[in-house]
C-alpha positions as CSV (number, residue, x, y, z in Angstrom):
1,X,0.0,0.0,0.0
2,X,1.5,3.3,-1.0
3,X,-0.1,6.1,0.9
4,X,0.2,9.6,-0.5
5,X,1.3,12.3,1.9
6,X,0.1,15.8,0.8
7,X,3.3,17.8,1.7
8,X,2.4,20.5,-0.8
9,X,-0.9,21.1,1.1
10,X,1.1,21.7,4.3
11,X,3.5,24.1,2.8
12,X,1.3,26.5,0.9
13,X,2.4,29.3,-1.5
14,X,5.7,27.7,-2.2
15,X,7.6,29.5,-4.9
16,X,8.8,27.0,-7.5
17,X,12.2,25.6,-7.0
18,X,13.9,23.2,-9.3
19,X,16.5,20.6,-8.8
20,X,18.9,22.6,-11.0
21,X,19.2,25.3,-8.3
22,X,20.5,25.0,-4.8
23,X,18.5,28.0,-3.6
24,X,15.8,27.4,-1.1
25,X,12.2,28.0,-1.9
26,X,10.1,30.5,0.1
27,X,7.1,29.3,2.1
28,X,5.2,30.8,4.9
29,X,6.4,27.9,7.0
30,X,10.0,28.3,6.4
31,X,12.8,27.5,3.9
32,X,12.3,24.6,1.6
33,X,15.1,23.2,-0.5
34,X,14.6,21.9,-4.1
35,X,13.3,18.3,-4.2
36,X,15.6,15.4,-4.2
37,X,15.6,13.2,-7.2
38,X,14.5,9.5,-7.1
39,X,18.2,8.6,-8.0
40,X,19.5,10.7,-5.0
41,X,17.0,8.9,-2.7
42,X,18.0,5.5,-4.0
43,X,21.7,6.4,-3.4
44,X,20.9,7.5,0.2
45,X,19.0,4.2,0.7
46,X,22.0,2.3,-0.6
47,X,24.4,4.3,1.6
48,X,22.3,3.6,4.6
49,X,21.4,0.0,3.7
50,X,17.7,0.5,4.2
51,X,14.5,1.4,2.3
52,X,13.3,4.7,3.7
53,X,9.7,5.0,5.1
54,X,7.1,6.2,2.6
55,X,6.3,9.6,4.3
56,X,9.9,10.5,4.7
57,X,10.7,9.4,1.1
58,X,7.8,11.5,-0.2
59,X,9.0,14.5,1.8
60,X,12.4,14.3,0.2
61,X,10.8,14.2,-3.2
62,X,8.9,17.4,-2.2
63,X,11.8,19.1,-0.5
64,X,15.4,18.0,0.2
65,X,15.4,19.7,3.6
66,X,13.4,22.3,5.5
67,X,14.5,25.1,7.8
68,X,17.8,26.9,8.4
69,X,20.8,26.5,10.6
70,X,19.1,28.8,13.2
71,X,15.8,27.1,13.9
72,X,14.1,23.8,13.3
73,X,15.4,22.0,10.3
74,X,15.1,18.7,8.5
75,X,18.4,17.6,7.0
76,X,19.3,17.5,3.4
77,X,20.1,14.0,1.9
78,X,23.8,14.4,2.2
79,X,23.5,15.1,5.9
80,X,21.2,12.2,6.9
81,X,22.9,9.2,8.5
82,X,22.8,6.7,11.4
83,X,22.9,8.7,14.6
84,X,25.8,6.6,16.0
85,X,27.8,7.7,12.9
86,X,26.6,11.4,12.5
87,X,26.5,12.4,16.2
88,X,28.0,9.6,18.3
89,X,27.9,11.7,21.5
90,X,24.1,12.0,21.3
91,X,23.7,8.3,20.5
92,X,25.9,7.3,23.4
93,X,24.3,9.6,26.0
94,X,20.7,8.5,25.1
95,X,21.5,4.8,24.8
96,X,23.2,4.3,28.1
97,X,21.0,2.3,30.5
98,X,20.1,4.4,33.6
99,X,19.3,2.8,36.9
100,X,15.8,4.2,37.1
101,X,15.0,2.8,33.6
102,X,14.7,-0.8,32.6
103,X,16.8,-1.6,29.6
104,X,13.7,-2.6,27.6
105,X,10.2,-1.2,28.0
106,X,7.3,-3.7,27.8
107,X,5.0,-3.4,24.7
108,X,2.0,-2.2,26.8
109,X,3.9,0.9,27.8
110,X,5.9,1.3,24.7
111,X,3.2,1.3,22.1
112,X,1.3,4.2,23.5
113,X,1.1,7.3,21.2
114,X,-0.5,10.7,21.6
115,X,-1.3,12.6,24.8
116,X,-1.3,9.4,26.9
117,X,2.3,8.6,26.0
118,X,4.9,9.0,28.7
119,X,8.2,9.9,27.0
120,X,10.2,8.0,29.6
121,X,9.0,4.8,28.0
122,X,11.3,4.7,25.0
123,X,13.7,1.9,24.2
124,X,17.2,3.2,24.7
125,X,18.6,0.1,23.0
126,X,17.2,1.4,19.7
127,X,19.0,4.8,19.8
128,X,22.3,3.8,18.2
129,X,20.4,2.4,15.1
130,X,18.1,5.4,14.6
131,X,18.7,7.7,11.7
132,X,19.2,11.4,12.3
133,X,16.7,13.4,10.1
134,X,16.8,16.8,11.7
135,X,17.4,19.2,14.6
136,X,14.6,21.1,16.2
137,X,15.5,23.6,18.8
138,X,17.8,21.8,21.2
139,X,16.6,18.3,20.2
140,X,17.0,15.8,17.4
141,X,14.5,14.2,14.9
142,X,15.1,10.5,14.5
143,X,13.7,7.7,12.4
144,X,13.6,4.4,14.2
145,X,13.9,1.4,11.8
146,X,13.1,-1.1,14.6
147,X,9.4,-0.3,14.7
148,X,7.7,-0.4,11.3
149,X,4.0,-0.5,10.2
150,X,2.6,-2.9,7.6
151,X,2.8,0.0,5.1
152,X,6.6,0.4,5.7
153,X,6.4,3.5,8.0
154,X,9.0,3.8,10.7
155,X,8.5,5.2,14.1
156,X,9.8,8.8,14.4
157,X,11.2,10.3,17.6
158,X,11.9,13.7,19.0
159,X,14.7,13.6,21.6
160,X,15.6,16.7,23.6
161,X,17.7,17.2,26.7
162,X,14.8,18.7,28.6
163,X,12.6,15.6,28.0
164,X,13.0,12.5,30.2
165,X,12.9,10.3,27.0
166,X,11.6,10.4,23.5
167,X,8.3,11.8,22.2
168,X,7.5,9.0,19.7
169,X,5.2,9.0,16.7
170,X,3.9,6.3,14.5
171,X,5.5,7.9,11.5
172,X,7.6,10.7,10.2
173,X,4.3,12.3,8.8
174,X,2.7,12.3,12.3
175,X,5.8,13.9,13.8
176,X,6.0,16.6,11.1
177,X,2.3,17.4,11.3
178,X,2.5,17.7,15.1
179,X,5.5,20.1,14.7
180,X,3.7,22.2,12.1
181,X,0.6,22.5,14.4
182,X,2.8,23.6,17.3
183,X,4.9,26.1,15.4
184,X,2.3,27.4,13.0
185,X,-1.2,27.0,14.5
186,X,-3.9,27.8,12.0
């Protein structure tokens, strides 16, 4: 099943940008970079050794990055990588077992999303294998390949030093839509 994600509906009034230019496109919701090509995405998947989740893949086909160095931003293809490779200090600090946390969280606590979720119930053992997709404020946006839906979506996380764990979402789409609602309420 290939679900379509309407990225263009979420970033209205985008000035056209082409793959031939490296200049970002203007949008009321921030800087959008020209779309990645299918070949660039396949090259990223080969480099990472995974097939990317559909919502993230479709985002890259819409915009190869969002935001600037000064605020929230989703990384461009050439910056995306396994957290343990791209930012090993973050991977190490978030994957160390702490005495107050069990090493693995039981499913009944882990698979809770939305307002009922307690961010302390994340699985630290997954952190080194996550993929860094962006930086928001003082935190990181991660894609977790360990938890996948039947449609191929991966769980997406927001980790920040002021949170006791990870705010987890069923997909990259859900994480991005939540962030857009928080930053740009309609």
